[in-house]
C-alpha positions as CSV (number, residue, x, y, z in Angstrom):
1,X,0.1,0.1,0.0
2,X,1.5,3.3,-1.0
3,X,1.7,5.7,2.1
4,X,2.5,9.6,1.7
5,X,3.7,11.7,4.9
6,X,1.7,14.5,6.0
7,X,3.8,17.8,5.4
8,X,3.0,21.0,6.8
9,X,1.5,22.5,3.6
10,X,-0.6,19.3,3.2
11,X,-1.8,19.5,7.0
12,X,-2.6,23.2,6.2
13,X,-4.8,22.2,3.1
14,X,-6.6,19.7,5.2
15,X,-7.3,22.2,8.2
16,X,-8.6,24.9,5.5
17,X,-10.9,22.5,3.5
18,X,-14.6,21.6,3.9
19,X,-14.0,18.4,5.4
20,X,-15.9,17.4,8.8
21,X,-13.8,18.1,12.0
22,X,-13.5,14.7,12.9
23,X,-12.3,13.8,9.7
24,X,-9.6,16.3,9.5
25,X,-8.4,15.6,13.4
26,X,-8.1,11.9,11.9
27,X,-6.1,12.8,9.3
28,X,-4.1,15.2,10.5
29,X,-3.5,13.3,13.6
30,X,-1.9,10.5,11.7
31,X,2.0,10.5,10.6
32,X,1.1,9.1,7.2
33,X,-2.0,9.2,4.9
34,X,-2.8,6.4,2.3
35,X,-3.2,6.9,-1.4
36,X,-7.0,5.8,-1.0
37,X,-7.5,8.4,1.8
38,X,-6.0,11.2,0.0
39,X,-8.0,10.2,-3.0
40,X,-11.2,10.4,-0.9
41,X,-10.1,13.7,0.5
42,X,-10.0,15.1,-3.0
43,X,-13.1,13.8,-4.0
44,X,-15.0,15.2,-1.0
45,X,-13.3,18.5,-0.7
46,X,-11.3,19.5,-4.2
47,X,-9.2,21.7,-2.0
48,X,-6.7,21.9,-5.1
49,X,-7.3,22.2,-8.9
50,X,-6.1,18.6,-9.5
51,X,-5.3,15.5,-7.5
52,X,-1.6,15.9,-9.1
53,X,-1.6,19.3,-7.4
54,X,-2.4,17.6,-4.1
55,X,0.0,14.8,-4.2
56,X,2.8,17.3,-4.9
57,X,2.2,18.7,-1.5
58,X,3.1,15.2,0.2
59,X,5.9,13.2,0.3
60,X,6.0,9.6,-0.7
61,X,7.2,7.3,2.3
62,X,9.6,4.6,1.3
63,X,9.8,2.2,4.3
64,X,13.5,1.1,5.4
65,X,14.4,-2.3,4.1
66,X,15.5,-4.9,6.6
67,X,17.3,-7.6,5.6
68,X,16.0,-10.9,7.0
69,X,18.4,-12.9,9.2
70,X,17.5,-16.4,9.3
71,X,19.0,-18.1,12.8
72,X,21.4,-20.8,12.0
73,X,20.1,-24.2,13.3
74,X,21.8,-26.8,15.4
75,X,22.3,-29.0,12.1
76,X,24.0,-26.1,10.2
77,X,26.4,-25.6,13.0
78,X,27.3,-29.0,13.5
79,X,27.8,-29.4,9.7
80,X,30.0,-26.3,9.5
81,X,32.1,-27.6,12.4
82,X,32.4,-30.8,10.3
83,X,33.7,-29.1,7.3
84,X,36.2,-26.9,9.5
85,X,37.5,-30.3,11.3
86,X,37.9,-32.0,7.5
87,X,39.6,-28.6,6.0
88,X,42.0,-28.7,8.9
89,X,42.9,-32.3,8.6
90,X,43.2,-31.9,4.9
91,X,45.8,-29.1,5.8
92,X,47.6,-31.5,8.2
93,X,47.6,-34.5,5.5
94,X,49.3,-31.9,3.0
95,X,51.9,-30.6,5.6
96,X,53.0,-34.0,6.6
97,X,53.0,-35.2,2.8
98,X,53.5,-32.3,0.4
99,X,52.7,-32.7,-3.2
100,X,55.9,-33.0,-5.3
101,X,57.1,-29.4,-6.7
102,X,58.0,-31.1,-10.1
103,X,56.3,-34.0,-12.1
104,X,58.4,-36.4,-13.5
105,X,58.0,-38.7,-16.7
106,X,56.2,-41.1,-14.7
107,X,54.2,-39.3,-12.8
108,X,51.4,-41.6,-11.2
109,X,49.2,-39.0,-9.8
110,X,47.0,-38.2,-13.1
111,X,47.5,-41.3,-15.4
112,X,44.4,-40.6,-17.5
113,X,44.4,-36.9,-18.2
114,X,46.7,-35.5,-20.8
115,X,47.3,-31.7,-20.9
116,X,47.2,-30.1,-24.1
117,X,51.1,-29.5,-23.9
118,X,51.8,-33.1,-23.5
119,X,49.6,-34.0,-26.4
120,X,51.3,-31.4,-28.4
121,X,54.8,-32.8,-27.6
122,X,53.8,-36.4,-28.2
123,X,52.4,-35.3,-31.7
124,X,55.4,-33.4,-32.5
125,X,57.9,-36.4,-31.6
126,X,55.8,-38.8,-33.7
127,X,55.9,-36.4,-36.7
128,X,59.6,-35.8,-36.2
129,X,60.0,-39.8,-36.2
130,X,57.9,-40.3,-39.4
131,X,59.9,-37.7,-41.2
132,X,63.3,-39.1,-40.0
133,X,62.1,-42.5,-41.2
134,X,60.9,-41.0,-44.5
135,X,64.6,-39.2,-45.0
136,X,66.4,-42.9,-44.0
137,X,64.5,-44.6,-46.3
138,X,64.8,-41.8,-49.1
139,X,68.6,-41.3,-48.7
140,X,69.3,-45.2,-48.9
141,X,66.9,-45.8,-51.7
142,X,68.9,-42.8,-53.7
143,X,72.1,-44.1,-52.5
144,X,71.5,-47.7,-54.1
145,X,69.8,-46.5,-57.1
146,X,73.0,-44.2,-57.9
147,X,75.5,-46.7,-57.1
148,X,73.9,-49.7,-59.0
149,X,74.1,-47.3,-62.0
150,X,77.6,-45.8,-61.6
151,X,79.4,-48.8,-59.9
152,X,77.8,-52.1,-60.9
153,X,76.3,-51.0,-64.1
154,X,73.1,-52.9,-63.7
155,X,69.8,-53.1,-65.8
156,X,67.3,-50.3,-64.8
157,X,65.0,-53.3,-63.9
158,X,67.5,-54.7,-61.3
159,X,68.2,-51.4,-59.9
160,X,64.6,-51.1,-59.3
161,X,64.4,-54.0,-57.3
162,X,67.6,-53.3,-55.3
163,X,66.5,-50.0,-54.5
164,X,63.0,-51.3,-53.5
165,X,64.6,-53.9,-51.4
166,X,66.9,-51.9,-49.5
167,X,64.3,-49.1,-49.0
168,X,62.1,-51.5,-47.3
169,X,65.0,-53.1,-45.4
170,X,65.8,-49.6,-43.6
171,X,62.0,-49.1,-43.5
172,X,61.5,-52.1,-41.4
173,X,64.6,-51.8,-39.5
174,X,63.6,-48.3,-38.3
175,X,60.2,-49.5,-37.3
176,X,62.0,-52.3,-35.4
177,X,63.8,-49.8,-33.7
178,X,61.2,-47.3,-32.7
179,X,59.0,-49.9,-31.4
180,X,61.7,-51.1,-29.4
181,X,62.2,-47.8,-27.8
182,X,58.5,-47.3,-27.0
183,X,58.6,-50.7,-25.1
184,X,61.5,-49.7,-23.4
185,X,59.8,-46.4,-21.9
186,X,56.6,-48.6,-21.3
187,X,58.8,-51.0,-19.3
188,X,60.1,-48.2,-17.1
189,X,57.0,-46.8,-16.8
190,X,55.4,-50.0,-15.3
191,X,58.4,-50.5,-13.1
192,X,57.8,-46.9,-11.7
193,X,54.3,-47.6,-11.3
194,X,55.1,-50.5,-9.2
195,X,57.1,-48.7,-6.7
196,X,55.7,-48.5,-3.4
197,X,56.6,-45.3,-1.3
198,X,57.3,-45.9,2.5
199,X,56.0,-43.6,5.0
200,X,56.6,-43.2,8.7
201,X,54.5,-41.1,10.9
202,X,56.5,-39.6,13.8
203,X,53.6,-38.1,15.5
204,X,50.2,-37.4,15.0
205,X,47.5,-35.3,16.5
206,X,43.6,-35.7,16.6
207,X,41.5,-32.6,15.6
208,X,40.7,-31.5,19.0
209,X,44.3,-31.1,19.9
210,X,45.1,-34.3,22.2
211,X,48.3,-35.8,21.1
212,X,48.8,-39.4,20.6
């Protein structure tokens, strides 16, 4: 409901109006006047040329806003205490078992997640290996093709067969070496995973501060 404050100007207008004395006394004695009461007063007395002029003699009442504070329940306090104790316990565990500052090649803390940097590095290594294999195969094939013509004076058909044979031989050798390298890395990683870390607790405390 809209309320207006009774200013001195409005009180004077009400006192000088043709309103009944009891109605005047009721309006003037109040601190605020509602919009409905203001409209009824205007319709009964017409003290101003328009209702807008009468409203301009007032001052809109804006009630103060008070934030509602819900009291904390017993369950809420217990839950907050439990979360606080869990946070303290987590900080204590981090204190006695700090995480390594730098990760290693065989870090087992995050085996499934591969960061974009690691994925990019792995892709770059694979592309570099493929390019190196192509360069090796091409170099050997060109060397065989050149030597069979300059030194051995073979027919082109034999030169093609020898070039393809040695090219495939180098390709197979490169693949075997690279697969062996990957197997060595995988074996080293598996050995690193199987290592167990031995920890010794020198002293421990419970959450309420009592020493054990």
